[in-house]
Chimera marker file (.cmm) of the C-alpha trace (Angstrom):
<marker_set name="trace">
<marker id="1" x="0.523" y="-11.063" z="3.347" r="1" g="1" b="0" radius="0.5"/>
<marker id="2" x="-1.633" y="-12.994" z="0.894" r="1" g="1" b="0" radius="0.5"/>
<marker id="3" x="-2.224" y="-15.779" z="3.408" r="1" g="1" b="0" radius="0.5"/>
<marker id="4" x="-3.685" y="-13.430" z="6.042" r="1" g="1" b="0" radius="0.5"/>
<marker id="5" x="-7.484" y="-13.774" z="5.806" r="1" g="1" b="0" radius="0.5"/>
<marker id="6" x="-8.198" y="-10.209" z="6.990" r="1" g="1" b="0" radius="0.5"/>
<marker id="7" x="-6.567" y="-8.780" z="3.859" r="1" g="1" b="0" radius="0.5"/>
<marker id="8" x="-8.512" y="-8.099" z="0.709" r="1" g="1" b="0" radius="0.5"/>
<marker id="9" x="-6.687" y="-7.819" z="-2.576" r="1" g="1" b="0" radius="0.5"/>
<marker id="10" x="-5.473" y="-9.126" z="-5.822" r="1" g="1" b="0" radius="0.5"/>
<marker id="11" x="-2.259" y="-10.763" z="-6.914" r="1" g="1" b="0" radius="0.5"/>
<marker id="12" x="-1.383" y="-11.139" z="-10.560" r="1" g="1" b="0" radius="0.5"/>
<marker id="13" x="0.018" y="-14.503" z="-11.565" r="1" g="1" b="0" radius="0.5"/>
<marker id="14" x="2.508" y="-12.740" z="-13.839" r="1" g="1" b="0" radius="0.5"/>
<marker id="15" x="3.985" y="-10.299" z="-11.388" r="1" g="1" b="0" radius="0.5"/>
<marker id="16" x="7.660" y="-9.373" z="-11.521" r="1" g="1" b="0" radius="0.5"/>
<marker id="17" x="10.382" y="-11.142" z="-9.568" r="1" g="1" b="0" radius="0.5"/>
<marker id="18" x="11.088" y="-8.318" z="-7.070" r="1" g="1" b="0" radius="0.5"/>
<marker id="19" x="8.304" y="-5.712" z="-7.026" r="1" g="1" b="0" radius="0.5"/>
<marker id="20" x="8.570" y="-2.389" z="-5.281" r="1" g="1" b="0" radius="0.5"/>
<marker id="21" x="5.812" y="-1.154" z="-3.013" r="1" g="1" b="0" radius="0.5"/>
<marker id="22" x="3.777" y="1.926" z="-2.352" r="1" g="1" b="0" radius="0.5"/>
<marker id="23" x="1.671" y="2.605" z="0.709" r="1" g="1" b="0" radius="0.5"/>
<marker id="24" x="-1.450" y="4.684" z="0.119" r="1" g="1" b="0" radius="0.5"/>
<marker id="25" x="-4.480" y="5.912" z="1.981" r="1" g="1" b="0" radius="0.5"/>
<marker id="26" x="-7.457" y="7.414" z="0.315" r="1" g="1" b="0" radius="0.5"/>
<marker id="27" x="-9.814" y="10.002" z="1.736" r="1" g="1" b="0" radius="0.5"/>
<marker id="28" x="-13.001" y="8.617" z="3.328" r="1" g="1" b="0" radius="0.5"/>
<marker id="29" x="-16.166" y="8.750" z="1.338" r="1" g="1" b="0" radius="0.5"/>
<marker id="30" x="-19.185" y="8.936" z="3.599" r="1" g="1" b="0" radius="0.5"/>
<marker id="31" x="-22.667" y="7.474" z="3.176" r="1" g="1" b="0" radius="0.5"/>
<marker id="32" x="-24.004" y="5.598" z="0.218" r="1" g="1" b="0" radius="0.5"/>
<marker id="33" x="-21.154" y="6.619" z="-2.054" r="1" g="1" b="0" radius="0.5"/>
<marker id="34" x="-18.570" y="4.704" z="0.003" r="1" g="1" b="0" radius="0.5"/>
<marker id="35" x="-19.442" y="1.316" z="-1.544" r="1" g="1" b="0" radius="0.5"/>
<marker id="36" x="-19.379" y="2.672" z="-5.103" r="1" g="1" b="0" radius="0.5"/>
<marker id="37" x="-16.068" y="4.455" z="-4.495" r="1" g="1" b="0" radius="0.5"/>
<marker id="38" x="-14.530" y="1.319" z="-2.959" r="1" g="1" b="0" radius="0.5"/>
<marker id="39" x="-15.610" y="-0.928" z="-5.921" r="1" g="1" b="0" radius="0.5"/>
<marker id="40" x="-14.292" y="1.545" z="-8.474" r="1" g="1" b="0" radius="0.5"/>
<marker id="41" x="-11.020" y="1.883" z="-6.594" r="1" g="1" b="0" radius="0.5"/>
<marker id="42" x="-10.601" y="-1.918" z="-6.429" r="1" g="1" b="0" radius="0.5"/>
<marker id="43" x="-11.127" y="-2.252" z="-10.167" r="1" g="1" b="0" radius="0.5"/>
<marker id="44" x="-8.725" y="0.561" z="-10.868" r="1" g="1" b="0" radius="0.5"/>
<marker id="45" x="-6.025" y="-0.854" z="-8.538" r="1" g="1" b="0" radius="0.5"/>
<marker id="46" x="-6.490" y="-4.368" z="-9.952" r="1" g="1" b="0" radius="0.5"/>
<marker id="47" x="-5.865" y="-3.126" z="-13.475" r="1" g="1" b="0" radius="0.5"/>
<marker id="48" x="-2.989" y="-0.764" z="-12.558" r="1" g="1" b="0" radius="0.5"/>
<marker id="49" x="-0.676" y="-2.808" z="-10.331" r="1" g="1" b="0" radius="0.5"/>
<marker id="50" x="0.995" y="-6.233" z="-10.261" r="1" g="1" b="0" radius="0.5"/>
<marker id="51" x="-0.742" y="-6.824" z="-6.912" r="1" g="1" b="0" radius="0.5"/>
<marker id="52" x="-2.404" y="-4.909" z="-4.118" r="1" g="1" b="0" radius="0.5"/>
<marker id="53" x="-3.801" y="-5.497" z="-0.674" r="1" g="1" b="0" radius="0.5"/>
<marker id="54" x="-6.194" y="-3.540" z="1.502" r="1" g="1" b="0" radius="0.5"/>
<marker id="55" x="-5.386" y="-3.391" z="5.208" r="1" g="1" b="0" radius="0.5"/>
<marker id="56" x="-8.839" y="-2.906" z="6.769" r="1" g="1" b="0" radius="0.5"/>
<marker id="57" x="-7.693" y="-2.051" z="10.277" r="1" g="1" b="0" radius="0.5"/>
<marker id="58" x="-5.461" y="0.745" z="8.957" r="1" g="1" b="0" radius="0.5"/>
<marker id="59" x="-7.642" y="1.575" z="5.927" r="1" g="1" b="0" radius="0.5"/>
<marker id="60" x="-4.500" y="1.549" z="3.778" r="1" g="1" b="0" radius="0.5"/>
<marker id="61" x="-3.519" y="-0.018" z="0.460" r="1" g="1" b="0" radius="0.5"/>
<marker id="62" x="-0.259" y="-1.823" z="-0.291" r="1" g="1" b="0" radius="0.5"/>
<marker id="63" x="0.468" y="-1.476" z="-4.038" r="1" g="1" b="0" radius="0.5"/>
<marker id="64" x="3.121" y="-3.658" z="-5.697" r="1" g="1" b="0" radius="0.5"/>
<marker id="65" x="4.510" y="-2.582" z="-9.040" r="1" g="1" b="0" radius="0.5"/>
<marker id="66" x="7.319" y="-3.467" z="-11.478" r="1" g="1" b="0" radius="0.5"/>
<marker id="67" x="8.268" y="-0.017" z="-12.743" r="1" g="1" b="0" radius="0.5"/>
<marker id="68" x="10.685" y="2.497" z="-11.388" r="1" g="1" b="0" radius="0.5"/>
<marker id="69" x="9.688" y="3.951" z="-8.005" r="1" g="1" b="0" radius="0.5"/>
<marker id="70" x="9.817" y="7.573" z="-8.940" r="1" g="1" b="0" radius="0.5"/>
<marker id="71" x="7.680" y="7.056" z="-12.073" r="1" g="1" b="0" radius="0.5"/>
<marker id="72" x="5.071" y="4.980" z="-10.271" r="1" g="1" b="0" radius="0.5"/>
<marker id="73" x="4.825" y="7.441" z="-7.427" r="1" g="1" b="0" radius="0.5"/>
<marker id="74" x="4.211" y="10.322" z="-9.761" r="1" g="1" b="0" radius="0.5"/>
<marker id="75" x="1.773" y="8.245" z="-11.837" r="1" g="1" b="0" radius="0.5"/>
<marker id="76" x="-0.302" y="7.412" z="-8.721" r="1" g="1" b="0" radius="0.5"/>
<marker id="77" x="-0.262" y="11.036" z="-7.576" r="1" g="1" b="0" radius="0.5"/>
<marker id="78" x="-1.365" y="12.173" z="-11.037" r="1" g="1" b="0" radius="0.5"/>
<marker id="79" x="-4.054" y="9.533" z="-11.431" r="1" g="1" b="0" radius="0.5"/>
<marker id="80" x="-5.636" y="9.641" z="-7.972" r="1" g="1" b="0" radius="0.5"/>
<marker id="81" x="-4.627" y="13.216" z="-6.971" r="1" g="1" b="0" radius="0.5"/>
<marker id="82" x="-7.432" y="14.646" z="-4.838" r="1" g="1" b="0" radius="0.5"/>
<marker id="83" x="-8.651" y="11.219" z="-3.657" r="1" g="1" b="0" radius="0.5"/>
<marker id="84" x="-5.300" y="10.513" z="-1.931" r="1" g="1" b="0" radius="0.5"/>
<marker id="85" x="-4.727" y="11.272" z="1.694" r="1" g="1" b="0" radius="0.5"/>
<marker id="86" x="-1.084" y="10.219" z="1.279" r="1" g="1" b="0" radius="0.5"/>
<marker id="87" x="1.088" y="7.950" z="-0.817" r="1" g="1" b="0" radius="0.5"/>
<marker id="88" x="4.721" y="7.031" z="-0.166" r="1" g="1" b="0" radius="0.5"/>
<marker id="89" x="7.324" y="4.424" z="-0.961" r="1" g="1" b="0" radius="0.5"/>
<marker id="90" x="7.387" y="1.487" z="1.366" r="1" g="1" b="0" radius="0.5"/>
<marker id="91" x="10.851" y="1.054" z="2.678" r="1" g="1" b="0" radius="0.5"/>
<marker id="92" x="12.699" y="-0.555" z="5.509" r="1" g="1" b="0" radius="0.5"/>
<marker id="93" x="14.020" y="1.797" z="8.130" r="1" g="1" b="0" radius="0.5"/>
<marker id="94" x="17.032" y="0.673" z="10.153" r="1" g="1" b="0" radius="0.5"/>
<marker id="95" x="18.114" y="2.085" z="13.464" r="1" g="1" b="0" radius="0.5"/>
<marker id="96" x="20.741" y="4.783" z="13.176" r="1" g="1" b="0" radius="0.5"/>
<marker id="97" x="22.701" y="3.433" z="16.160" r="1" g="1" b="0" radius="0.5"/>
<marker id="98" x="22.819" y="0.549" z="18.571" r="1" g="1" b="0" radius="0.5"/>
<marker id="99" x="21.029" y="1.155" z="21.859" r="1" g="1" b="0" radius="0.5"/>
<marker id="100" x="23.281" y="1.356" z="24.873" r="1" g="1" b="0" radius="0.5"/>
<marker id="101" x="20.735" y="-0.193" z="27.168" r="1" g="1" b="0" radius="0.5"/>
<marker id="102" x="21.774" y="-3.734" z="28.242" r="1" g="1" b="0" radius="0.5"/>
<marker id="103" x="18.071" y="-4.612" z="28.795" r="1" g="1" b="0" radius="0.5"/>
<marker id="104" x="16.862" y="-3.342" z="25.426" r="1" g="1" b="0" radius="0.5"/>
<marker id="105" x="16.038" y="-6.842" z="24.108" r="1" g="1" b="0" radius="0.5"/>
<marker id="106" x="13.539" y="-7.321" z="26.978" r="1" g="1" b="0" radius="0.5"/>
<marker id="107" x="11.371" y="-4.447" z="25.833" r="1" g="1" b="0" radius="0.5"/>
<marker id="108" x="9.845" y="-6.522" z="23.072" r="1" g="1" b="0" radius="0.5"/>
<link id1="1" id2="2" r="1" g="1" b="0" radius="0.2"/>
<link id1="2" id2="3" r="1" g="1" b="0" radius="0.2"/>
<link id1="3" id2="4" r="1" g="1" b="0" radius="0.2"/>
<link id1="4" id2="5" r="1" g="1" b="0" radius="0.2"/>
<link id1="5" id2="6" r="1" g="1" b="0" radius="0.2"/>
<link id1="6" id2="7" r="1" g="1" b="0" radius="0.2"/>
<link id1="7" id2="8" r="1" g="1" b="0" radius="0.2"/>
<link id1="8" id2="9" r="1" g="1" b="0" radius="0.2"/>
<link id1="9" id2="10" r="1" g="1" b="0" radius="0.2"/>
<link id1="10" id2="11" r="1" g="1" b="0" radius="0.2"/>
<link id1="11" id2="12" r="1" g="1" b="0" radius="0.2"/>
<link id1="12" id2="13" r="1" g="1" b="0" radius="0.2"/>
<link id1="13" id2="14" r="1" g="1" b="0" radius="0.2"/>
<link id1="14" id2="15" r="1" g="1" b="0" radius="0.2"/>
<link id1="15" id2="16" r="1" g="1" b="0" radius="0.2"/>
<link id1="16" id2="17" r="1" g="1" b="0" radius="0.2"/>
<link id1="17" id2="18" r="1" g="1" b="0" radius="0.2"/>
<link id1="18" id2="19" r="1" g="1" b="0" radius="0.2"/>
<link id1="19" id2="20" r="1" g="1" b="0" radius="0.2"/>
<link id1="20" id2="21" r="1" g="1" b="0" radius="0.2"/>
<link id1="21" id2="22" r="1" g="1" b="0" radius="0.2"/>
<link id1="22" id2="23" r="1" g="1" b="0" radius="0.2"/>
<link id1="23" id2="24" r="1" g="1" b="0" radius="0.2"/>
<link id1="24" id2="25" r="1" g="1" b="0" radius="0.2"/>
<link id1="25" id2="26" r="1" g="1" b="0" radius="0.2"/>
<link id1="26" id2="27" r="1" g="1" b="0" radius="0.2"/>
<link id1="27" id2="28" r="1" g="1" b="0" radius="0.2"/>
<link id1="28" id2="29" r="1" g="1" b="0" radius="0.2"/>
<link id1="29" id2="30" r="1" g="1" b="0" radius="0.2"/>
<link id1="30" id2="31" r="1" g="1" b="0" radius="0.2"/>
<link id1="31" id2="32" r="1" g="1" b="0" radius="0.2"/>
<link id1="32" id2="33" r="1" g="1" b="0" radius="0.2"/>
<link id1="33" id2="34" r="1" g="1" b="0" radius="0.2"/>
<link id1="34" id2="35" r="1" g="1" b="0" radius="0.2"/>
<link id1="35" id2="36" r="1" g="1" b="0" radius="0.2"/>
<link id1="36" id2="37" r="1" g="1" b="0" radius="0.2"/>
<link id1="37" id2="38" r="1" g="1" b="0" radius="0.2"/>
<link id1="38" id2="39" r="1" g="1" b="0" radius="0.2"/>
<link id1="39" id2="40" r="1" g="1" b="0" radius="0.2"/>
<link id1="40" id2="41" r="1" g="1" b="0" radius="0.2"/>
<link id1="41" id2="42" r="1" g="1" b="0" radius="0.2"/>
<link id1="42" id2="43" r="1" g="1" b="0" radius="0.2"/>
<link id1="43" id2="44" r="1" g="1" b="0" radius="0.2"/>
<link id1="44" id2="45" r="1" g="1" b="0" radius="0.2"/>
<link id1="45" id2="46" r="1" g="1" b="0" radius="0.2"/>
<link id1="46" id2="47" r="1" g="1" b="0" radius="0.2"/>
<link id1="47" id2="48" r="1" g="1" b="0" radius="0.2"/>
<link id1="48" id2="49" r="1" g="1" b="0" radius="0.2"/>
<link id1="49" id2="50" r="1" g="1" b="0" radius="0.2"/>
<link id1="50" id2="51" r="1" g="1" b="0" radius="0.2"/>
<link id1="51" id2="52" r="1" g="1" b="0" radius="0.2"/>
<link id1="52" id2="53" r="1" g="1" b="0" radius="0.2"/>
<link id1="53" id2="54" r="1" g="1" b="0" radius="0.2"/>
<link id1="54" id2="55" r="1" g="1" b="0" radius="0.2"/>
<link id1="55" id2="56" r="1" g="1" b="0" radius="0.2"/>
<link id1="56" id2="57" r="1" g="1" b="0" radius="0.2"/>
<link id1="57" id2="58" r="1" g="1" b="0" radius="0.2"/>
<link id1="58" id2="59" r="1" g="1" b="0" radius="0.2"/>
<link id1="59" id2="60" r="1" g="1" b="0" radius="0.2"/>
<link id1="60" id2="61" r="1" g="1" b="0" radius="0.2"/>
<link id1="61" id2="62" r="1" g="1" b="0" radius="0.2"/>
<link id1="62" id2="63" r="1" g="1" b="0" radius="0.2"/>
<link id1="63" id2="64" r="1" g="1" b="0" radius="0.2"/>
<link id1="64" id2="65" r="1" g="1" b="0" radius="0.2"/>
<link id1="65" id2="66" r="1" g="1" b="0" radius="0.2"/>
<link id1="66" id2="67" r="1" g="1" b="0" radius="0.2"/>
<link id1="67" id2="68" r="1" g="1" b="0" radius="0.2"/>
<link id1="68" id2="69" r="1" g="1" b="0" radius="0.2"/>
<link id1="69" id2="70" r="1" g="1" b="0" radius="0.2"/>
<link id1="70" id2="71" r="1" g="1" b="0" radius="0.2"/>
<link id1="71" id2="72" r="1" g="1" b="0" radius="0.2"/>
<link id1="72" id2="73" r="1" g="1" b="0" radius="0.2"/>
<link id1="73" id2="74" r="1" g="1" b="0" radius="0.2"/>
<link id1="74" id2="75" r="1" g="1" b="0" radius="0.2"/>
<link id1="75" id2="76" r="1" g="1" b="0" radius="0.2"/>
<link id1="76" id2="77" r="1" g="1" b="0" radius="0.2"/>
<link id1="77" id2="78" r="1" g="1" b="0" radius="0.2"/>
<link id1="78" id2="79" r="1" g="1" b="0" radius="0.2"/>
<link id1="79" id2="80" r="1" g="1" b="0" radius="0.2"/>
<link id1="80" id2="81" r="1" g="1" b="0" radius="0.2"/>
<link id1="81" id2="82" r="1" g="1" b="0" radius="0.2"/>
<link id1="82" id2="83" r="1" g="1" b="0" radius="0.2"/>
<link id1="83" id2="84" r="1" g="1" b="0" radius="0.2"/>
<link id1="84" id2="85" r="1" g="1" b="0" radius="0.2"/>
<link id1="85" id2="86" r="1" g="1" b="0" radius="0.2"/>
<link id1="86" id2="87" r="1" g="1" b="0" radius="0.2"/>
<link id1="87" id2="88" r="1" g="1" b="0" radius="0.2"/>
<link id1="88" id2="89" r="1" g="1" b="0" radius="0.2"/>
<link id1="89" id2="90" r="1" g="1" b="0" radius="0.2"/>
<link id1="90" id2="91" r="1" g="1" b="0" radius="0.2"/>
<link id1="91" id2="92" r="1" g="1" b="0" radius="0.2"/>
<link id1="92" id2="93" r="1" g="1" b="0" radius="0.2"/>
<link id1="93" id2="94" r="1" g="1" b="0" radius="0.2"/>
<link id1="94" id2="95" r="1" g="1" b="0" radius="0.2"/>
<link id1="95" id2="96" r="1" g="1" b="0" radius="0.2"/>
<link id1="96" id2="97" r="1" g="1" b="0" radius="0.2"/>
<link id1="97" id2="98" r="1" g="1" b="0" radius="0.2"/>
<link id1="98" id2="99" r="1" g="1" b="0" radius="0.2"/>
<link id1="99" id2="100" r="1" g="1" b="0" radius="0.2"/>
<link id1="100" id2="101" r="1" g="1" b="0" radius="0.2"/>
<link id1="101" id2="102" r="1" g="1" b="0" radius="0.2"/>
<link id1="102" id2="103" r="1" g="1" b="0" radius="0.2"/>
<link id1="103" id2="104" r="1" g="1" b="0" radius="0.2"/>
<link id1="104" id2="105" r="1" g="1" b="0" radius="0.2"/>
<link id1="105" id2="106" r="1" g="1" b="0" radius="0.2"/>
<link id1="106" id2="107" r="1" g="1" b="0" radius="0.2"/>
<link id1="107" id2="108" r="1" g="1" b="0" radius="0.2"/>
</marker_set>
């Protein structure tokens, strides 16, 4: 992710070996206040997480942390509360079964 030029973010040089991730989206702030909000948010994220990235096409944040997932999730909800549109743990989702279509691999 860090090598992708479209991403904006911060990576701490002392981050943990295997961080967990949160996905978050903040409510839109319209007009002149948008720039101020975005700068304050970036400073807050930079000081609160091992690393973070902003995905501009999705207007989402990827937040890496070293703590326990449940504690970090509740801390983010408490800290940003009304500013959050949503926040959730980033996790891999595997298919629940194998497709029975012999041509499945050609769909991608």
